[in-house]
PDBQT receptor file of N, H, CA, C and O in Angstrom, charges set to zero:
ATOM      1  N   MET A   1      86.348  80.920 115.334  1.00  0.00    +0.000 N 
ATOM      2  CA  MET A   1      86.593  83.127 114.882  1.00  0.00    +0.000 C 
ATOM      3  C   MET A   1      88.171  83.185 114.829  1.00  0.00    +0.000 C 
ATOM      4  O   MET A   1      88.692  84.301 114.798  1.00  0.00    +0.000 OA
ATOM      5  N   GLN A   2      89.197  81.726 114.814  1.00  0.00    +0.000 N 
ATOM      6  H   GLN A   2      88.774  80.820 114.840  1.00  0.00    +0.000 HD
ATOM      7  CA  GLN A   2      90.742  82.392 113.203  1.00  0.00    +0.000 C 
ATOM      8  C   GLN A   2      89.826  82.528 112.493  1.00  0.00    +0.000 C 
ATOM      9  O   GLN A   2      89.611  83.610 111.947  1.00  0.00    +0.000 OA
ATOM     10  N   ALA A   3      88.997  81.389 112.307  1.00  0.00    +0.000 N 
ATOM     11  H   ALA A   3      89.172  80.510 112.750  1.00  0.00    +0.000 HD
ATOM     12  CA  ALA A   3      88.877  81.418 110.565  1.00  0.00    +0.000 C 
ATOM     13  C   ALA A   3      88.847  83.186 110.067  1.00  0.00    +0.000 C 
ATOM     14  O   ALA A   3      89.650  83.898 109.465  1.00  0.00    +0.000 OA
ATOM     15  N   LEU A   4      87.616  83.391 110.613  1.00  0.00    +0.000 N 
ATOM     16  H   LEU A   4      86.963  82.812 111.102  1.00  0.00    +0.000 HD
ATOM     17  CA  LEU A   4      87.405  84.766 110.150  1.00  0.00    +0.000 C 
ATOM     18  C   LEU A   4      88.359  86.115 110.653  1.00  0.00    +0.000 C 
ATOM     19  O   LEU A   4      87.999  87.250 110.343  1.00  0.00    +0.000 OA
ATOM     20  N   LYS A   5      89.947  85.814 111.677  1.00  0.00    +0.000 N 
ATOM     21  H   LYS A   5      90.239  84.892 111.928  1.00  0.00    +0.000 HD
ATOM     22  CA  LYS A   5      90.662  86.512 111.631  1.00  0.00    +0.000 C 
ATOM     23  C   LYS A   5      91.564  86.394 111.082  1.00  0.00    +0.000 C 
ATOM     24  O   LYS A   5      92.427  87.270 111.137  1.00  0.00    +0.000 OA
ATOM     25  N   ALA A   6      91.758  85.035 110.181  1.00  0.00    +0.000 N 
ATOM     26  H   ALA A   6      91.056  84.324 110.136  1.00  0.00    +0.000 HD
ATOM     27  CA  ALA A   6      92.566  85.418 108.930  1.00  0.00    +0.000 C 
ATOM     28  C   ALA A   6      91.756  86.040 108.216  1.00  0.00    +0.000 C 
ATOM     29  O   ALA A   6      92.182  87.127 107.826  1.00  0.00    +0.000 OA
ATOM     30  N   HIS A   7      90.881  85.802 107.936  1.00  0.00    +0.000 N 
ATOM     31  H   HIS A   7      90.535  84.919 108.252  1.00  0.00    +0.000 HD
ATOM     32  CA  HIS A   7      90.247  85.986 106.895  1.00  0.00    +0.000 C 
ATOM     33  C   HIS A   7      90.186  88.533 106.237  1.00  0.00    +0.000 C 
ATOM     34  O   HIS A   7      90.175  89.268 105.250  1.00  0.00    +0.000 OA
ATOM     35  N   VAL A   8      90.173  88.557 107.710  1.00  0.00    +0.000 N 
ATOM     36  H   VAL A   8      90.182  87.959 108.512  1.00  0.00    +0.000 HD
ATOM     37  CA  VAL A   8      90.414  89.608 107.880  1.00  0.00    +0.000 C 
ATOM     38  C   VAL A   8      91.898  90.052 107.614  1.00  0.00    +0.000 C 
ATOM     39  O   VAL A   8      92.270  91.198 107.868  1.00  0.00    +0.000 OA
ATOM     40  N   ARG A   9      92.933  88.851 106.960  1.00  0.00    +0.000 N 
ATOM     41  H   ARG A   9      92.630  87.921 106.754  1.00  0.00    +0.000 HD
ATOM     42  CA  ARG A   9      94.161  89.417 107.193  1.00  0.00    +0.000 C 
ATOM     43  C   ARG A   9      94.525  89.647 105.774  1.00  0.00    +0.000 C 
ATOM     44  O   ARG A   9      95.565  90.236 105.483  1.00  0.00    +0.000 OA
ATOM     45  N   ARG A  10      93.365  89.020 104.527  1.00  0.00    +0.000 N 
ATOM     46  H   ARG A  10      92.519  88.542 104.764  1.00  0.00    +0.000 HD
ATOM     47  CA  ARG A  10      94.245  88.818 103.975  1.00  0.00    +0.000 C 
ATOM     48  C   ARG A  10      92.803  89.009 102.991  1.00  0.00    +0.000 C 
ATOM     49  O   ARG A  10      92.555  88.201 102.096  1.00  0.00    +0.000 OA
ATOM     50  N   MET A  11      92.023  90.035 103.253  1.00  0.00    +0.000 N 
ATOM     51  H   MET A  11      92.225  90.691 103.980  1.00  0.00    +0.000 HD
ATOM     52  CA  MET A  11      90.914  91.022 102.935  1.00  0.00    +0.000 C 
ATOM     53  C   MET A  11      91.993  92.202 102.856  1.00  0.00    +0.000 C 
ATOM     54  O   MET A  11      92.428  92.613 101.780  1.00  0.00    +0.000 OA
ATOM     55  N   SER A  12      92.522  92.888 104.549  1.00  0.00    +0.000 N 
ATOM     56  H   SER A  12      92.169  92.555 105.423  1.00  0.00    +0.000 HD
ATOM     57  CA  SER A  12      93.086  93.941 104.438  1.00  0.00    +0.000 C 
ATOM     58  C   SER A  12      93.703  93.677 103.107  1.00  0.00    +0.000 C 
ATOM     59  O   SER A  12      92.860  93.457 102.237  1.00  0.00    +0.000 OA
ATOM     60  N   LYS A  13      94.683  93.646 102.794  1.00  0.00    +0.000 N 
ATOM     61  H   LYS A  13      95.368  93.824 103.501  1.00  0.00    +0.000 HD
ATOM     62  CA  LYS A  13      96.212  94.082 101.676  1.00  0.00    +0.000 C 
ATOM     63  C   LYS A  13      96.025  94.782 101.279  1.00  0.00    +0.000 C 
ATOM     64  O   LYS A  13      96.604  95.857 101.118  1.00  0.00    +0.000 OA
ATOM     65  N   TYR A  14      94.298  94.015 100.713  1.00  0.00    +0.000 N 
ATOM     66  H   TYR A  14      93.828  93.142 100.844  1.00  0.00    +0.000 HD
ATOM     67  CA  TYR A  14      93.735  95.236  99.669  1.00  0.00    +0.000 C 
ATOM     68  C   TYR A  14      92.956  96.437  99.772  1.00  0.00    +0.000 C 
ATOM     69  O   TYR A  14      92.396  97.114  98.910  1.00  0.00    +0.000 OA
ATOM     70  N   VAL A  15      93.061  96.570 101.223  1.00  0.00    +0.000 N 
ATOM     71  H   VAL A  15      93.516  96.020 101.923  1.00  0.00    +0.000 HD
ATOM     72  CA  VAL A  15      92.569  97.909 101.553  1.00  0.00    +0.000 C 
ATOM     73  C   VAL A  15      93.401  99.021 101.944  1.00  0.00    +0.000 C 
ATOM     74  O   VAL A  15      94.207  98.961 102.872  1.00  0.00    +0.000 OA
ATOM     75  N   PRO A  16      93.183 100.100 101.180  1.00  0.00    +0.000 N 
ATOM     76  CA  PRO A  16      93.640 101.475 101.775  1.00  0.00    +0.000 C 
ATOM     77  C   PRO A  16      93.119 101.721 103.019  1.00  0.00    +0.000 C 
ATOM     78  O   PRO A  16      92.064 101.783 103.650  1.00  0.00    +0.000 OA
ATOM     79  N   ALA A  17      94.944 101.897 103.148  1.00  0.00    +0.000 N 
ATOM     80  H   ALA A  17      95.801 101.847 102.636  1.00  0.00    +0.000 HD
ATOM     81  CA  ALA A  17      94.733 103.254 104.646  1.00  0.00    +0.000 C 
ATOM     82  C   ALA A  17      96.317 103.524 105.331  1.00  0.00    +0.000 C 
ATOM     83  O   ALA A  17      97.339 102.880 105.093  1.00  0.00    +0.000 OA
ATOM     84  N   ALA A  18      96.157 104.628 106.200  1.00  0.00    +0.000 N 
ATOM     85  H   ALA A  18      95.327 105.152 106.393  1.00  0.00    +0.000 HD
ATOM     86  CA  ALA A  18      97.663 105.452 106.216  1.00  0.00    +0.000 C 
ATOM     87  C   ALA A  18      98.511 104.290 107.153  1.00  0.00    +0.000 C 
ATOM     88  O   ALA A  18      99.721 104.073 107.199  1.00  0.00    +0.000 OA
ATOM     89  N   ASN A  19      97.431 103.666 107.844  1.00  0.00    +0.000 N 
ATOM     90  H   ASN A  19      96.447 103.842 107.806  1.00  0.00    +0.000 HD
ATOM     91  CA  ASN A  19      98.800 102.174 109.006  1.00  0.00    +0.000 C 
ATOM     92  C   ASN A  19      97.869 100.939 109.230  1.00  0.00    +0.000 C 
ATOM     93  O   ASN A  19      96.724 101.214 108.873  1.00  0.00    +0.000 OA
ATOM     94  N   ASP A  20      97.981  99.806 109.655  1.00  0.00    +0.000 N 
ATOM     95  H   ASP A  20      98.911  99.583 109.946  1.00  0.00    +0.000 HD
ATOM     96  CA  ASP A  20      98.617  98.803 110.063  1.00  0.00    +0.000 C 
ATOM     97  C   ASP A  20      96.544  98.694 110.949  1.00  0.00    +0.000 C 
ATOM     98  O   ASP A  20      95.786  97.859 110.456  1.00  0.00    +0.000 OA
ATOM     99  N   GLU A  21      96.198  99.291 111.729  1.00  0.00    +0.000 N 
ATOM    100  H   GLU A  21      96.814  99.970 112.130  1.00  0.00    +0.000 HD
ATOM    101  CA  GLU A  21      95.174  99.432 111.942  1.00  0.00    +0.000 C 
ATOM    102  C   GLU A  21      94.194 100.333 111.859  1.00  0.00    +0.000 C 
ATOM    103  O   GLU A  21      93.138 100.119 112.455  1.00  0.00    +0.000 OA
ATOM    104  N   GLU A  22      94.387 101.547 111.068  1.00  0.00    +0.000 N 
ATOM    105  H   GLU A  22      95.245 101.721 110.583  1.00  0.00    +0.000 HD
ATOM    106  CA  GLU A  22      93.709 101.997 110.000  1.00  0.00    +0.000 C 
ATOM    107  C   GLU A  22      92.792 100.816 109.399  1.00  0.00    +0.000 C 
ATOM    108  O   GLU A  22      91.565 100.717 109.441  1.00  0.00    +0.000 OA
ATOM    109  N   ARG A  23      93.849  99.851 108.765  1.00  0.00    +0.000 N 
ATOM    110  H   ARG A  23      94.846  99.931 108.731  1.00  0.00    +0.000 HD
ATOM    111  CA  ARG A  23      93.407  99.289 107.769  1.00  0.00    +0.000 C 
ATOM    112  C   ARG A  23      93.071  97.923 107.771  1.00  0.00    +0.000 C 
ATOM    113  O   ARG A  23      92.950  97.304 106.713  1.00  0.00    +0.000 OA
ATOM    114  N   ARG A  24      92.840  97.175 109.358  1.00  0.00    +0.000 N 
ATOM    115  H   ARG A  24      92.938  97.678 110.217  1.00  0.00    +0.000 HD
ATOM    116  CA  ARG A  24      92.511  96.249 109.914  1.00  0.00    +0.000 C 
ATOM    117  C   ARG A  24      90.981  96.648 110.166  1.00  0.00    +0.000 C 
ATOM    118  O   ARG A  24      90.017  96.108 109.623  1.00  0.00    +0.000 OA
ATOM    119  N   GLU A  25      90.933  97.859 111.238  1.00  0.00    +0.000 N 
ATOM    120  H   GLU A  25      91.715  98.297 111.679  1.00  0.00    +0.000 HD
ATOM    121  CA  GLU A  25      89.581  98.065 111.480  1.00  0.00    +0.000 C 
ATOM    122  C   GLU A  25      88.538  98.010 109.642  1.00  0.00    +0.000 C 
ATOM    123  O   GLU A  25      87.601  97.278 109.325  1.00  0.00    +0.000 OA
ATOM    124  N   LYS A  26      89.305  99.193 108.763  1.00  0.00    +0.000 N 
ATOM    125  H   LYS A  26      90.067  99.788 109.021  1.00  0.00    +0.000 HD
ATOM    126  CA  LYS A  26      88.339 100.022 108.099  1.00  0.00    +0.000 C 
ATOM    127  C   LYS A  26      87.419  98.227 107.412  1.00  0.00    +0.000 C 
ATOM    128  O   LYS A  26      86.334  97.742 107.091  1.00  0.00    +0.000 OA
ATOM    129  N   THR A  27      89.056  97.895 107.577  1.00  0.00    +0.000 N 
ATOM    130  H   THR A  27      89.937  98.289 107.838  1.00  0.00    +0.000 HD
ATOM    131  CA  THR A  27      88.749  95.984 106.449  1.00  0.00    +0.000 C 
ATOM    132  C   THR A  27      87.295  95.165 107.924  1.00  0.00    +0.000 C 
ATOM    133  O   THR A  27      86.113  94.826 107.974  1.00  0.00    +0.000 OA
ATOM    134  N   VAL A  28      88.370  95.239 108.702  1.00  0.00    +0.000 N 
ATOM    135  H   VAL A  28      89.330  95.514 108.662  1.00  0.00    +0.000 HD
ATOM    136  CA  VAL A  28      86.678  94.502 110.115  1.00  0.00    +0.000 C 
ATOM    137  C   VAL A  28      85.406  95.430 109.307  1.00  0.00    +0.000 C 
ATOM    138  O   VAL A  28      84.824  94.667 108.536  1.00  0.00    +0.000 OA
ATOM    139  N   ALA A  29      84.990  96.413 109.273  1.00  0.00    +0.000 N 
ATOM    140  H   ALA A  29      85.462  97.034 109.899  1.00  0.00    +0.000 HD
ATOM    141  CA  ALA A  29      83.696  97.399 109.358  1.00  0.00    +0.000 C 
ATOM    142  C   ALA A  29      83.615  97.952 108.041  1.00  0.00    +0.000 C 
ATOM    143  O   ALA A  29      83.224  99.087 107.770  1.00  0.00    +0.000 OA
ATOM    144  N   LEU A  30      84.024  97.046 107.213  1.00  0.00    +0.000 N 
ATOM    145  H   LEU A  30      84.342  96.124 107.433  1.00  0.00    +0.000 HD
ATOM    146  CA  LEU A  30      84.059  96.157 105.386  1.00  0.00    +0.000 C 
ATOM    147  C   LEU A  30      82.948  94.815 105.244  1.00  0.00    +0.000 C 
ATOM    148  O   LEU A  30      81.937  94.610 104.572  1.00  0.00    +0.000 OA
ATOM    149  N   PHE A  31      83.680  94.089 106.199  1.00  0.00    +0.000 N 
ATOM    150  H   PHE A  31      84.501  94.256 106.745  1.00  0.00    +0.000 HD
ATOM    151  CA  PHE A  31      83.527  92.627 106.133  1.00  0.00    +0.000 C 
ATOM    152  C   PHE A  31      82.155  92.517 106.722  1.00  0.00    +0.000 C 
ATOM    153  O   PHE A  31      81.180  92.094 106.101  1.00  0.00    +0.000 OA
ATOM    154  N   THR A  32      82.148  92.993 108.157  1.00  0.00    +0.000 N 
ATOM    155  H   THR A  32      82.940  93.336 108.662  1.00  0.00    +0.000 HD
ATOM    156  CA  THR A  32      80.926  92.618 108.563  1.00  0.00    +0.000 C 
ATOM    157  C   THR A  32      79.398  93.855 107.911  1.00  0.00    +0.000 C 
ATOM    158  O   THR A  32      78.275  93.825 108.414  1.00  0.00    +0.000 OA
ATOM    159  N   GLY A  33      79.632  94.395 107.248  1.00  0.00    +0.000 N 
ATOM    160  H   GLY A  33      80.544  94.420 106.838  1.00  0.00    +0.000 HD
ATOM    161  CA  GLY A  33      78.071  95.240 106.927  1.00  0.00    +0.000 C 
ATOM    162  C   GLY A  33      78.387  94.128 105.554  1.00  0.00    +0.000 C 
ATOM    163  O   GLY A  33      77.217  93.865 105.275  1.00  0.00    +0.000 OA
ATOM    164  N   MET A  34      79.109  93.442 104.688  1.00  0.00    +0.000 N 
ATOM    165  H   MET A  34      80.059  93.656 104.915  1.00  0.00    +0.000 HD
ATOM    166  CA  MET A  34      79.004  92.870 103.404  1.00  0.00    +0.000 C 
ATOM    167  C   MET A  34      78.161  91.932 103.991  1.00  0.00    +0.000 C 
ATOM    168  O   MET A  34      77.013  91.777 103.575  1.00  0.00    +0.000 OA
ATOM    169  N   ALA A  35      78.660  91.237 104.998  1.00  0.00    +0.000 N 
ATOM    170  H   ALA A  35      79.593  91.364 105.336  1.00  0.00    +0.000 HD
ATOM    171  CA  ALA A  35      77.795  89.943 105.558  1.00  0.00    +0.000 C 
ATOM    172  C   ALA A  35      76.197  91.159 106.340  1.00  0.00    +0.000 C 
ATOM    173  O   ALA A  35      75.268  91.252 107.143  1.00  0.00    +0.000 OA
ATOM    174  N   GLY A  36      76.420  91.336 106.035  1.00  0.00    +0.000 N 
ATOM    175  H   GLY A  36      77.174  91.261 105.383  1.00  0.00    +0.000 HD
ATOM    176  CA  GLY A  36      74.977  92.456 107.022  1.00  0.00    +0.000 C 
ATOM    177  C   GLY A  36      74.079  92.079 105.551  1.00  0.00    +0.000 C 
ATOM    178  O   GLY A  36      72.942  91.640 105.382  1.00  0.00    +0.000 OA
ATOM    179  N   THR A  37      75.210  92.492 104.571  1.00  0.00    +0.000 N 
ATOM    180  H   THR A  37      76.134  92.849 104.709  1.00  0.00    +0.000 HD
ATOM    181  CA  THR A  37      74.060  92.528 103.279  1.00  0.00    +0.000 C 
ATOM    182  C   THR A  37      73.222  91.963 102.728  1.00  0.00    +0.000 C 
ATOM    183  O   THR A  37      72.010  92.057 102.532  1.00  0.00    +0.000 OA
ATOM    184  N   LEU A  38      74.360  91.086 102.392  1.00  0.00    +0.000 N 
ATOM    185  H   LEU A  38      75.345  91.010 102.551  1.00  0.00    +0.000 HD
ATOM    186  CA  LEU A  38      74.073  89.622 102.257  1.00  0.00    +0.000 C 
ATOM    187  C   LEU A  38      72.582  89.375 103.463  1.00  0.00    +0.000 C 
ATOM    188  O   LEU A  38      71.362  89.368 103.305  1.00  0.00    +0.000 OA
ATOM    189  N   ALA A  39      73.243  89.248 104.314  1.00  0.00    +0.000 N 
ATOM    190  H   ALA A  39      74.235  89.253 104.442  1.00  0.00    +0.000 HD
ATOM    191  CA  ALA A  39      72.122  88.398 105.442  1.00  0.00    +0.000 C 
ATOM    192  C   ALA A  39      70.468  89.116 104.902  1.00  0.00    +0.000 C 
ATOM    193  O   ALA A  39      69.480  88.390 104.790  1.00  0.00    +0.000 OA
ATOM    194  N   ILE A  40      70.434  90.381 104.662  1.00  0.00    +0.000 N 
ATOM    195  H   ILE A  40      71.237  90.971 104.752  1.00  0.00    +0.000 HD
ATOM    196  CA  ILE A  40      69.468  91.025 104.047  1.00  0.00    +0.000 C 
ATOM    197  C   ILE A  40      68.441  91.834 103.147  1.00  0.00    +0.000 C 
ATOM    198  O   ILE A  40      67.449  92.562 103.187  1.00  0.00    +0.000 OA
ATOM    199  N   ALA A  41      69.427  91.160 102.239  1.00  0.00    +0.000 N 
ATOM    200  H   ALA A  41      70.232  90.568 102.206  1.00  0.00    +0.000 HD
ATOM    201  CA  ALA A  41      68.859  90.286 100.546  1.00  0.00    +0.000 C 
ATOM    202  C   ALA A  41      68.480  89.137 100.464  1.00  0.00    +0.000 C 
ATOM    203  O   ALA A  41      67.541  88.822  99.733  1.00  0.00    +0.000 OA
ATOM    204  N   ARG A  42      69.314  88.060 101.395  1.00  0.00    +0.000 N 
ATOM    205  H   ARG A  42      70.078  88.315 101.988  1.00  0.00    +0.000 HD
ATOM    206  CA  ARG A  42      68.917  87.431 101.292  1.00  0.00    +0.000 C 
ATOM    207  C   ARG A  42      66.732  86.726 102.081  1.00  0.00    +0.000 C 
ATOM    208  O   ARG A  42      65.965  85.781 101.898  1.00  0.00    +0.000 OA
ATOM    209  N   ALA A  43      66.782  87.878 102.810  1.00  0.00    +0.000 N 
ATOM    210  H   ALA A  43      67.404  88.646 102.958  1.00  0.00    +0.000 HD
ATOM    211  CA  ALA A  43      66.110  87.998 103.336  1.00  0.00    +0.000 C 
ATOM    212  C   ALA A  43      64.232  88.137 101.561  1.00  0.00    +0.000 C 
ATOM    213  O   ALA A  43      63.119  87.612 101.559  1.00  0.00    +0.000 OA
ATOM    214  N   PHE A  44      64.970  89.122 100.458  1.00  0.00    +0.000 N 
ATOM    215  H   PHE A  44      65.875  89.549 100.460  1.00  0.00    +0.000 HD
ATOM    216  CA  PHE A  44      63.610  88.736 100.280  1.00  0.00    +0.000 C 
ATOM    217  C   PHE A  44      63.403  88.065  99.240  1.00  0.00    +0.000 C 
ATOM    218  O   PHE A  44      64.341  87.518  98.659  1.00  0.00    +0.000 OA
ATOM    219  N   THR A  45      62.222  87.985  98.837  1.00  0.00    +0.000 N 
ATOM    220  H   THR A  45      61.461  88.429  99.309  1.00  0.00    +0.000 HD
ATOM    221  CA  THR A  45      62.003  87.180  97.968  1.00  0.00    +0.000 C 
ATOM    222  C   THR A  45      62.432  87.575  96.806  1.00  0.00    +0.000 C 
ATOM    223  O   THR A  45      63.607  87.434  96.467  1.00  0.00    +0.000 OA
ATOM    224  N   GLU A  46      62.000  87.833  96.452  1.00  0.00    +0.000 N 
ATOM    225  H   GLU A  46      61.045  87.947  96.728  1.00  0.00    +0.000 HD
ATOM    226  CA  GLU A  46      61.705  89.651  94.928  1.00  0.00    +0.000 C 
ATOM    227  C   GLU A  46      63.877  89.138  94.800  1.00  0.00    +0.000 C 
ATOM    228  O   GLU A  46      64.905  89.035  95.470  1.00  0.00    +0.000 OA
ATOM    229  N   LYS A  47      63.382  89.021  93.600  1.00  0.00    +0.000 N 
ATOM    230  H   LYS A  47      62.547  89.105  93.056  1.00  0.00    +0.000 HD
ATOM    231  CA  LYS A  47      65.457  88.707  92.608  1.00  0.00    +0.000 C 
ATOM    232  C   LYS A  47      65.742  89.604  92.522  1.00  0.00    +0.000 C 
ATOM    233  O   LYS A  47      66.774  90.031  93.041  1.00  0.00    +0.000 OA
ATOM    234  N   ARG A  48      64.566  90.611  91.491  1.00  0.00    +0.000 N 
ATOM    235  H   ARG A  48      63.728  90.263  91.070  1.00  0.00    +0.000 HD
ATOM    236  CA  ARG A  48      64.828  91.724  91.904  1.00  0.00    +0.000 C 
ATOM    237  C   ARG A  48      65.288  92.772  92.643  1.00  0.00    +0.000 C 
ATOM    238  O   ARG A  48      65.855  93.767  92.193  1.00  0.00    +0.000 OA
ATOM    239  N   ASP A  49      64.993  92.497  93.976  1.00  0.00    +0.000 N 
ATOM    240  H   ASP A  49      64.532  91.688  94.342  1.00  0.00    +0.000 HD
ATOM    241  CA  ASP A  49      64.812  93.499  95.012  1.00  0.00    +0.000 C 
ATOM    242  C   ASP A  49      66.786  93.312  95.284  1.00  0.00    +0.000 C 
ATOM    243  O   ASP A  49      67.827  93.968  95.295  1.00  0.00    +0.000 OA
ATOM    244  N   ARG A  50      65.951  91.181  95.555  1.00  0.00    +0.000 N 
ATOM    245  H   ARG A  50      65.105  90.649  95.546  1.00  0.00    +0.000 HD
ATOM    246  CA  ARG A  50      67.578  91.111  96.064  1.00  0.00    +0.000 C 
ATOM    247  C   ARG A  50      69.446  92.132  95.491  1.00  0.00    +0.000 C 
ATOM    248  O   ARG A  50      70.389  92.760  95.972  1.00  0.00    +0.000 OA
ATOM    249  N   ARG A  51      68.854  91.578  94.108  1.00  0.00    +0.000 N 
ATOM    250  H   ARG A  51      68.088  91.067  93.718  1.00  0.00    +0.000 HD
ATOM    251  CA  ARG A  51      69.447  92.820  92.372  1.00  0.00    +0.000 C 
ATOM    252  C   ARG A  51      69.934  93.834  93.603  1.00  0.00    +0.000 C 
ATOM    253  O   ARG A  51      71.045  93.937  94.122  1.00  0.00    +0.000 OA
ATOM    254  N   ALA A  52      68.001  94.937  94.028  1.00  0.00    +0.000 N 
ATOM    255  H   ALA A  52      67.099  94.853  93.606  1.00  0.00    +0.000 HD
ATOM    256  CA  ALA A  52      68.717  96.155  94.197  1.00  0.00    +0.000 C 
ATOM    257  C   ALA A  52      69.966  96.439  95.274  1.00  0.00    +0.000 C 
ATOM    258  O   ALA A  52      71.023  97.054  95.136  1.00  0.00    +0.000 OA
ATOM    259  N   ILE A  53      69.474  95.835  96.227  1.00  0.00    +0.000 N 
ATOM    260  H   ILE A  53      68.615  95.335  96.339  1.00  0.00    +0.000 HD
ATOM    261  CA  ILE A  53      70.417  95.539  97.933  1.00  0.00    +0.000 C 
ATOM    262  C   ILE A  53      72.035  95.341  97.082  1.00  0.00    +0.000 C 
ATOM    263  O   ILE A  53      72.693  96.359  96.870  1.00  0.00    +0.000 OA
ATOM    264  N   LEU A  54      72.407  94.387  96.776  1.00  0.00    +0.000 N 
ATOM    265  H   LEU A  54      71.872  93.560  96.948  1.00  0.00    +0.000 HD
ATOM    266  CA  LEU A  54      72.856  93.568  96.633  1.00  0.00    +0.000 C 
ATOM    267  C   LEU A  54      74.015  95.052  94.926  1.00  0.00    +0.000 C 
ATOM    268  O   LEU A  54      75.194  95.400  95.002  1.00  0.00    +0.000 OA
ATOM    269  N   ASP A  55      73.209  95.365  94.017  1.00  0.00    +0.000 N 
ATOM    270  H   ASP A  55      72.252  95.082  93.955  1.00  0.00    +0.000 HD
ATOM    271  CA  ASP A  55      74.362  96.393  93.728  1.00  0.00    +0.000 C 
ATOM    272  C   ASP A  55      74.359  98.111  94.269  1.00  0.00    +0.000 C 
ATOM    273  O   ASP A  55      75.274  98.885  93.990  1.00  0.00    +0.000 OA
ATOM    274  N   ALA A  56      73.035  98.524  95.154  1.00  0.00    +0.000 N 
ATOM    275  H   ALA A  56      72.292  97.895  95.380  1.00  0.00    +0.000 HD
ATOM    276  CA  ALA A  56      73.845  99.627  95.174  1.00  0.00    +0.000 C 
ATOM    277  C   ALA A  56      75.076  99.547  97.144  1.00  0.00    +0.000 C 
ATOM    278  O   ALA A  56      75.700 100.319  97.871  1.00  0.00    +0.000 OA
ATOM    279  N   ALA A  57      74.734  98.167  97.067  1.00  0.00    +0.000 N 
ATOM    280  H   ALA A  57      74.227  97.540  96.476  1.00  0.00    +0.000 HD
ATOM    281  CA  ALA A  57      75.390  98.085  98.465  1.00  0.00    +0.000 C 
ATOM    282  C   ALA A  57      77.376  97.284  97.900  1.00  0.00    +0.000 C 
ATOM    283  O   ALA A  57      78.295  97.083  98.695  1.00  0.00    +0.000 OA
ATOM    284  N   ARG A  58      77.405  97.062  96.582  1.00  0.00    +0.000 N 
ATOM    285  H   ARG A  58      76.659  97.226  95.936  1.00  0.00    +0.000 HD
ATOM    286  CA  ARG A  58      78.717  96.957  96.025  1.00  0.00    +0.000 C 
ATOM    287  C   ARG A  58      78.903  98.437  95.914  1.00  0.00    +0.000 C 
ATOM    288  O   ARG A  58      79.452  98.914  96.907  1.00  0.00    +0.000 OA
ATOM    289  N   LYS A  59      78.514  99.518  94.725  1.00  0.00    +0.000 N 
ATOM    290  H   LYS A  59      78.069  99.131  93.918  1.00  0.00    +0.000 HD
ATOM    291  CA  LYS A  59      79.002 100.584  94.222  1.00  0.00    +0.000 C 
ATOM    292  C   LYS A  59      79.901 101.603  96.441  1.00  0.00    +0.000 C 
ATOM    293  O   LYS A  59      80.909 102.197  96.823  1.00  0.00    +0.000 OA
ATOM    294  N   ILE A  60      78.465 101.059  97.061  1.00  0.00    +0.000 N 
ATOM    295  H   ILE A  60      77.647 100.576  96.750  1.00  0.00    +0.000 HD
ATOM    296  CA  ILE A  60      79.517 101.585  98.424  1.00  0.00    +0.000 C 
ATOM    297  C   ILE A  60      80.918 101.113  99.358  1.00  0.00    +0.000 C 
ATOM    298  O   ILE A  60      81.881 101.875  99.449  1.00  0.00    +0.000 OA
ATOM    299  N   TYR A  61      80.896  99.980  99.920  1.00  0.00    +0.000 N 
ATOM    300  H   TYR A  61      80.114  99.361  99.846  1.00  0.00    +0.000 HD
ATOM    301  CA  TYR A  61      81.460  99.278  99.418  1.00  0.00    +0.000 C 
ATOM    302  C   TYR A  61      83.186  99.833  98.056  1.00  0.00    +0.000 C 
ATOM    303  O   TYR A  61      83.924 100.817  98.094  1.00  0.00    +0.000 OA
ATOM    304  N   LEU A  62      83.165  99.068  97.444  1.00  0.00    +0.000 N 
ATOM    305  H   LEU A  62      82.565  98.269  97.413  1.00  0.00    +0.000 HD
ATOM    306  CA  LEU A  62      84.140  99.816  96.420  1.00  0.00    +0.000 C 
ATOM    307  C   LEU A  62      84.472 101.116  96.516  1.00  0.00    +0.000 C 
ATOM    308  O   LEU A  62      85.615 101.279  96.091  1.00  0.00    +0.000 OA
ATOM    309  N   ALA A  63      84.001 102.051  96.866  1.00  0.00    +0.000 N 
ATOM    310  H   ALA A  63      83.072 101.918  97.211  1.00  0.00    +0.000 HD
ATOM    311  CA  ALA A  63      83.913 103.658  96.865  1.00  0.00    +0.000 C 
ATOM    312  C   ALA A  63      84.769 103.431  98.378  1.00  0.00    +0.000 C 
ATOM    313  O   ALA A  63      85.891 103.934  98.323  1.00  0.00    +0.000 OA
ATOM    314  N   ALA A  64      84.505 102.891  99.464  1.00  0.00    +0.000 N 
ATOM    315  H   ALA A  64      83.593 102.483  99.509  1.00  0.00    +0.000 HD
ATOM    316  CA  ALA A  64      85.057 102.981 100.844  1.00  0.00    +0.000 C 
ATOM    317  C   ALA A  64      85.920 102.159 101.145  1.00  0.00    +0.000 C 
ATOM    318  O   ALA A  64      86.390 102.151 102.283  1.00  0.00    +0.000 OA
ATOM    319  N   ALA A  65      86.356 101.205 100.101  1.00  0.00    +0.000 N 
ATOM    320  H   ALA A  65      85.975 101.212  99.177  1.00  0.00    +0.000 HD
ATOM    321  CA  ALA A  65      87.493  99.933  99.913  1.00  0.00    +0.000 C 
ATOM    322  C   ALA A  65      88.734 100.613  99.828  1.00  0.00    +0.000 C 
ATOM    323  O   ALA A  65      89.800 100.275 100.344  1.00  0.00    +0.000 OA
ATOM    324  N   ARG A  66      88.337 102.230  98.684  1.00  0.00    +0.000 N 
ATOM    325  H   ARG A  66      87.472 102.504  98.265  1.00  0.00    +0.000 HD
ATOM    326  CA  ARG A  66      89.996 102.383  98.155  1.00  0.00    +0.000 C 
ATOM    327  C   ARG A  66      89.641 103.939  98.885  1.00  0.00    +0.000 C 
ATOM    328  O   ARG A  66      90.527 104.393  98.161  1.00  0.00    +0.000 OA
ATOM    329  N   GLY A  67      89.191 105.069  99.597  1.00  0.00    +0.000 N 
ATOM    330  H   GLY A  67      88.472 104.700 100.185  1.00  0.00    +0.000 HD
ATOM    331  CA  GLY A  67      89.159 105.408 100.467  1.00  0.00    +0.000 C 
ATOM    332  C   GLY A  67      88.798 106.358 100.384  1.00  0.00    +0.000 C 
ATOM    333  O   GLY A  67      88.649 107.052 101.390  1.00  0.00    +0.000 OA
TER     334      GLY A  67
């Protein structure tokens, strides 16, 4: 648990937000969403399907992290 909290603290430095609480909330949402994306992508057997999931998620998460 401490390792995950430390990872969120490190990631939050790169997430724009109005204040520290909003930055932490946004970081947690992005981090857990990314973890879910990886889990789902791994469930697909076709490389093309996995790549499509990861590429689409990358676009969404980058846009969300920018504001």
